[in-house]
Legacy VTK file of the C-alpha trace (Angstrom):
# vtk DataFile Version 3.0
C-alpha trace
ASCII
DATASET POLYDATA
POINTS 176 float
-20.296 14.511 -57.053
-21.945 17.033 -59.361
-21.421 16.277 -63.056
-20.073 18.757 -65.608
-23.437 19.064 -67.398
-25.129 20.249 -64.188
-22.251 22.634 -63.493
-22.549 24.134 -66.974
-26.347 24.410 -66.674
-26.007 26.416 -63.439
-23.247 28.591 -64.942
-25.269 29.329 -68.095
-28.433 30.028 -66.112
-26.490 32.695 -64.180
-24.890 34.105 -67.349
-21.487 33.638 -65.710
-22.363 36.049 -62.887
-22.382 35.435 -59.157
-26.016 35.052 -58.197
-25.427 37.049 -55.006
-23.099 39.982 -55.797
-23.480 39.857 -59.607
-19.745 40.053 -60.355
-18.899 38.301 -63.647
-16.561 35.307 -63.555
-14.250 37.033 -66.074
-13.703 39.855 -63.577
-12.598 37.690 -60.635
-9.132 36.196 -60.217
-10.534 33.105 -58.451
-12.670 30.328 -59.901
-16.401 30.422 -59.265
-18.127 27.743 -57.179
-21.294 25.713 -57.423
-22.943 26.792 -54.207
-25.590 24.768 -52.384
-28.283 27.307 -51.472
-29.460 24.955 -48.774
-26.303 23.115 -47.708
-26.201 19.322 -47.702
-25.736 19.365 -43.906
-29.101 21.177 -43.604
-30.971 18.755 -45.877
-30.094 20.304 -49.250
-29.239 18.255 -52.330
-27.379 18.441 -55.659
-30.475 19.205 -57.726
-30.018 22.270 -59.986
-32.911 23.939 -58.140
-30.667 24.035 -55.049
-27.495 25.207 -56.802
-26.281 28.741 -57.460
-23.258 30.102 -59.350
-21.205 31.936 -56.763
-17.976 33.891 -56.698
-15.253 32.726 -54.356
-15.930 35.500 -51.810
-19.704 35.043 -51.620
-19.360 31.271 -51.352
-16.844 31.541 -48.512
-18.971 34.139 -46.728
-22.157 32.130 -47.021
-20.661 28.782 -46.059
-23.401 26.703 -44.417
-25.387 29.776 -43.315
-29.097 29.909 -44.040
-29.774 33.141 -42.122
-28.212 36.232 -40.608
-28.943 38.417 -37.575
-30.393 41.920 -37.853
-31.295 43.811 -34.673
-31.629 40.609 -32.635
-33.818 39.020 -35.286
-32.924 35.940 -37.356
-33.491 36.669 -41.049
-33.243 34.090 -43.877
-30.689 34.775 -46.613
-31.608 35.529 -50.228
-32.563 32.397 -52.203
-31.623 32.830 -55.903
-34.027 30.131 -57.138
-37.070 31.419 -55.240
-36.639 35.211 -55.149
-35.993 38.052 -57.568
-32.603 39.726 -57.062
-33.968 43.221 -57.847
-36.591 42.904 -55.119
-33.923 42.511 -52.413
-30.915 44.507 -53.675
-29.864 47.657 -55.489
-26.577 49.262 -56.438
-25.415 52.570 -55.017
-22.310 52.997 -57.130
-20.032 50.066 -56.257
-21.869 49.338 -52.977
-24.625 46.740 -52.826
-27.515 47.882 -50.643
-30.155 45.578 -49.225
-33.706 46.783 -49.913
-35.301 44.207 -47.607
-34.291 42.503 -44.366
-33.340 39.445 -46.403
-31.184 41.612 -48.680
-29.528 43.357 -45.727
-28.771 40.048 -44.014
-27.305 38.576 -47.204
-25.037 41.582 -47.821
-23.834 41.357 -44.218
-23.267 37.587 -43.990
-21.608 37.311 -47.419
-19.460 40.392 -46.673
-20.363 41.759 -50.100
-19.196 45.298 -49.321
-15.709 44.425 -48.049
-13.241 47.155 -49.046
-11.384 45.102 -51.664
-14.644 43.969 -53.290
-15.986 47.538 -53.459
-12.678 48.738 -54.957
-12.847 46.036 -57.633
-16.416 47.048 -58.544
-15.302 50.687 -58.637
-12.607 49.792 -61.195
-15.152 47.804 -63.201
-17.650 50.689 -63.156
-14.918 53.047 -64.365
-14.242 50.700 -67.285
-17.986 50.316 -68.095
-18.013 46.643 -67.067
-20.243 46.954 -64.030
-23.041 46.890 -62.908
-24.038 43.737 -64.761
-25.752 43.945 -68.110
-29.482 43.310 -67.880
-31.421 42.184 -70.945
-28.551 43.228 -73.230
-28.826 46.836 -72.096
-26.611 48.812 -69.802
-28.328 50.789 -67.049
-27.122 54.346 -67.623
-28.887 56.388 -64.944
-31.708 56.219 -62.442
-33.012 53.525 -60.156
-34.126 50.132 -61.434
-37.715 51.321 -62.037
-36.897 54.538 -63.880
-33.510 53.778 -65.403
-32.589 54.979 -68.858
-31.140 52.078 -70.775
-28.575 52.257 -73.531
-28.078 49.388 -76.021
-24.658 47.781 -75.780
-22.136 48.385 -78.540
-18.486 47.588 -79.245
-17.292 50.376 -76.920
-18.118 48.122 -73.967
-15.634 45.444 -75.042
-13.742 43.785 -72.187
-10.128 44.713 -71.514
-9.002 41.919 -69.191
-5.294 42.670 -68.973
-5.791 46.301 -67.959
-8.440 45.437 -65.365
-6.482 42.596 -63.807
-3.450 44.853 -63.632
-5.504 47.533 -61.831
-7.055 44.945 -59.508
-3.653 43.416 -58.747
-2.349 46.881 -57.855
-5.304 47.415 -55.506
-4.754 44.060 -53.805
-1.013 44.711 -53.503
-1.634 48.098 -51.868
-4.065 46.441 -49.427
-1.504 43.858 -48.306
1.457 46.232 -47.947
LINES 1 177
176 0 1 2 3 4 5 6 7 8 9 10 11 12 13 14 15 16 17 18 19 20 21 22 23 24 25 26 27 28 29 30 31 32 33 34 35 36 37 38 39 40 41 42 43 44 45 46 47 48 49 50 51 52 53 54 55 56 57 58 59 60 61 62 63 64 65 66 67 68 69 70 71 72 73 74 75 76 77 78 79 80 81 82 83 84 85 86 87 88 89 90 91 92 93 94 95 96 97 98 99 100 101 102 103 104 105 106 107 108 109 110 111 112 113 114 115 116 117 118 119 120 121 122 123 124 125 126 127 128 129 130 131 132 133 134 135 136 137 138 139 140 141 142 143 144 145 146 147 148 149 150 151 152 153 154 155 156 157 158 159 160 161 162 163 164 165 166 167 168 169 170 171 172 173 174 175
C-alpha cells in the first residue's frame, strides 16, 4: 500500500496534472490515480521513481501496457520519469500529437484523443485553462520552440462551475 506522503509527493511533482495528457486534476470529474509506470506484474515497484500522476482515462487506457504497436512494430510507451514530455508530444489545438514513435504509441494506447477528451480540452482552451501552464507562463502562439509567452494574470482565474456545467452538457449529449 502506498502511503499518503508518497501520493502527495507524486501529485506535487506533477503539479496536479496528468503526466501523460497534461489535463489538470481540477478539470476532470474523476479522481486522479497513482499510476505504476512499470506495473507490479512486470517487475515494477512502489518507489516514487516508478509512479506517475495520471488522470482516470489515461490510467485505464494504459493499464498494464508497456508498449504499443505501430505499423507491425512494438514501440515502448512514454516514461514520465525518464523522458521529456515535449520531446515526444505537442498540441495541435485540443489534439495531442505524437512527435516520435513512442509519443504516437502512447497517444494511441492511452486513447488520449477520444472524442469526449478532445471536446473537454476544447472547452478548456476556450476558457483559457488549457494547454497547461509551463513555467508560470501561458503559451500564446507558435510551436514549443518559437512560442510567444504571456505572463499569467488574474484574467486566467478558474471558473469551475461553468466548466463542469459545459463538460456535463457535452457528456450528456454524447450519451443521448
